[in-house]
C-alpha positions in Angstrom: 20.0 12.9 -3.5 18.4 9.6 -1.1 19.5 7.8 2.0 20.2 4.5 2.7 18.4 3.3 6.0 19.9 -0.1 7.2 17.5 -1.8 9.3 17.6 -4.9 11.4 16.9 -7.3 13.8 19.8 -8.6 15.8 20.8 -10.2 19.8 22.6 -7.8 22.1 26.0 -10.0 20.8 25.2 -8.8 17.7 23.7 -11.8 15.7 20.8 -11.7 13.0 20.4 -15.4 12.2 19.7 -17.9 14.3 22.7 -20.4 15.9 24.8 -22.3 13.7 23.0 -25.1 12.2 19.9 -23.3 12.4 20.4 -20.2 10.5 17.0 -19.9 9.6 15.1 -19.4 12.7 14.8 -16.5 14.3 11.2 -17.4 16.0 12.7 -18.4 19.4 14.4 -15.4 20.0 13.2 -12.4 17.6 9.3 -13.2 17.5 8.3 -11.2 20.8 10.2 -7.8 19.7 9.4 -8.7 16.0 5.3 -8.4 17.3 6.5 -5.7 19.2 7.5 -3.5 16.6 6.0 -3.8 13.8 3.6 -0.8 13.6 6.6 0.9 13.9 8.2 -0.9 11.4 5.1 -0.6 9.1 5.5 3.3 9.3 9.1 2.5 8.0 8.0 0.7 5.1 5.4 3.2 4.4 7.6 5.8 4.2 10.4 4.3 2.3 10.8 5.4 -1.5 12.8 2.4 -2.4 14.1 -1.0 -0.9 17.4 -1.9 -1.3 17.6 -6.2 -1.2 20.8 -8.9 -1.1 19.8 -11.5 -3.2 19.7 -13.9 -0.4 17.5 -11.9 1.5 15.8 -10.9 -2.1 14.7 -14.7 -2.5 13.3 -15.3 0.6 11.2 -11.7 0.6 10.0 -12.9 -3.2 8.5 -16.3 -1.7 6.8 -14.9 0.8 5.5 -11.0 0.2 3.6 -11.1 -3.0 1.0 -13.9 -1.7 0.3 -11.4 1.6 -1.9 -9.3 2.1 -2.6 -6.5 4.5 -1.3 -3.3 5.4 2.4 -4.7 5.8 2.0 -6.5 2.1 1.0 -3.8 0.5 3.8 -1.4 1.5 6.5 -4.4 0.3 5.0 -5.3 -3.0 4.3 -2.0 -4.2 7.8 0.4 -2.9 9.8 -0.5 -6.1 12.5 -2.8 -5.2 15.9 -3.1 -5.7 18.1 -6.2 -5.9 22.0 -5.8 -5.6 24.2 -9.2 -6.4 27.2 -10.1 -7.8 26.5 -13.0 -8.8 26.7 -13.2 -12.7 23.9 -16.1 -13.0 21.5 -14.1 -11.5 19.6 -12.2 -15.1 16.6 -11.5 -13.7 14.1 -11.0 -11.0 11.1 -11.7 -10.0 8.1 -10.3 -7.6 4.7 -12.2 -8.2 2.2 -10.1 -10.1 4.1 -7.0 -8.7 7.1 -7.3 -11.3 7.2 -3.5 -12.6 8.3 -2.8 -8.8 11.7 -5.0 -8.7 14.7 -4.7 -10.1 18.6 -5.8 -10.4 21.3 -4.0 -10.0 23.9 -6.1 -11.3 27.6 -4.8 -11.7 30.1 -3.0 -9.5 27.9 -2.6 -6.1 29.6 0.8 -5.1 28.7 2.3 -8.5 24.9 0.8 -8.8 23.9 1.9 -5.4 25.4 5.6 -6.3 23.8 6.0 -8.9 20.0 4.7 -7.3 21.4 7.3 -4.2 21.8 10.2 -6.6 18.1 8.9 -8.5 16.0 8.7 -5.8 15.2 11.7 -3.2 14.0 9.9 -0.6 14.7 7.0 1.9 16.2 3.4 0.5 16.1 0.4 3.2 17.7 -2.3 3.2 16.2 -5.0 6.1 18.5 -7.8 6.8 20.8 -8.4 3.8 24.2 -8.2 5.6 26.3 -8.9 3.5 25.2 -6.2 1.4 25.1 -3.5 4.4 28.7 -4.2 5.1 29.9 -3.3 1.5 27.8 -0.3 1.6 29.2 0.6 5.0 32.7 -0.4 3.5 32.1 2.2 0.4 30.4 4.7 2.4 27.5 4.7 1.3 25.3 4.0 4.6 23.4 6.8 6.4 21.1 5.9 9.4 21.7 2.3 10.9 18.0 1.5 12.2 18.2 -1.5 14.9 15.9 -3.4 16.8 18.3 -5.5 20.1 16.6 -8.1 21.7 17.5 -9.0 24.8 19.5 -12.3 24.0 23.1 -13.7 23.5 23.0 -16.9 21.1 26.8 -16.8 21.5 27.0 -18.2 17.6 25.3 -17.5 14.5 26.1 -14.5 11.8 26.8 -11.2 12.8 25.7 -8.6 11.3 28.7 -6.2 11.4 31.4 -8.7 10.7 33.0 -7.2 7.9 33.9 -3.8 8.6 37.0 -2.5 6.9 37.1 0.6 9.2 36.1 2.8 11.6 32.2 4.5 11.5 31.1 6.9 13.9 27.7 7.3 14.6 25.6 9.8 16.1 22.6 8.4 18.6 19.1 10.0 16.8 16.7 8.1 18.4 15.7 5.2 20.9 12.1 3.5 21.5 11.9 0.1 24.6 9.7 -2.3 23.4 8.3 -2.5 26.8 6.5 -6.6 26.6 9.5 -8.1 24.5 12.1 -6.0 26.1 13.9 -5.1 23.0 14.8 -2.2 22.0 15.2 0.3 19.1 18.4 2.4 18.3 18.3 4.8 15.4 22.0 5.8 14.8 22.9 8.3 12.1 26.5 7.2 10.1 28.7 10.7 10.7 32.0 9.6 8.7 
């Protein structure tokens, strides 16, 4: 049985995007912590057995990673990827020249992801994809949350865990301080 690990960078107040009106701009607040944590994130993706993406995150990553080189690009491009969407207009997904590494999970999200977990023995990383992670937490399919907290409070923007239906108990299983940026990695197991 696979293990789903939600992975995100967010502010102290839980925002994972830029502020309202500049949602796609994380550079001003996240880049120092992203640079600090690159080696650890690379290891996480190199060890992943699959990557699960929401449609919006897929669109952004698919327009970037297939055209990059290096260790991180190799981990992103060669690892099997699955795109979860409820959008019935999406019938095909592409990943540059790595088309054999990407599949579409359409239909009932909880059923399809539960099937995926039963088929994959190792870790399934869900980078970002807040809407997907919220749905998976609500259906008790997330096993761990690996979160980098950046030392900034934005006050507005999209919150990573905004639409959770019920309590989720967490057990802290790891921490790491990135001293240059002041960012902190918090790694939790979901223990419901």
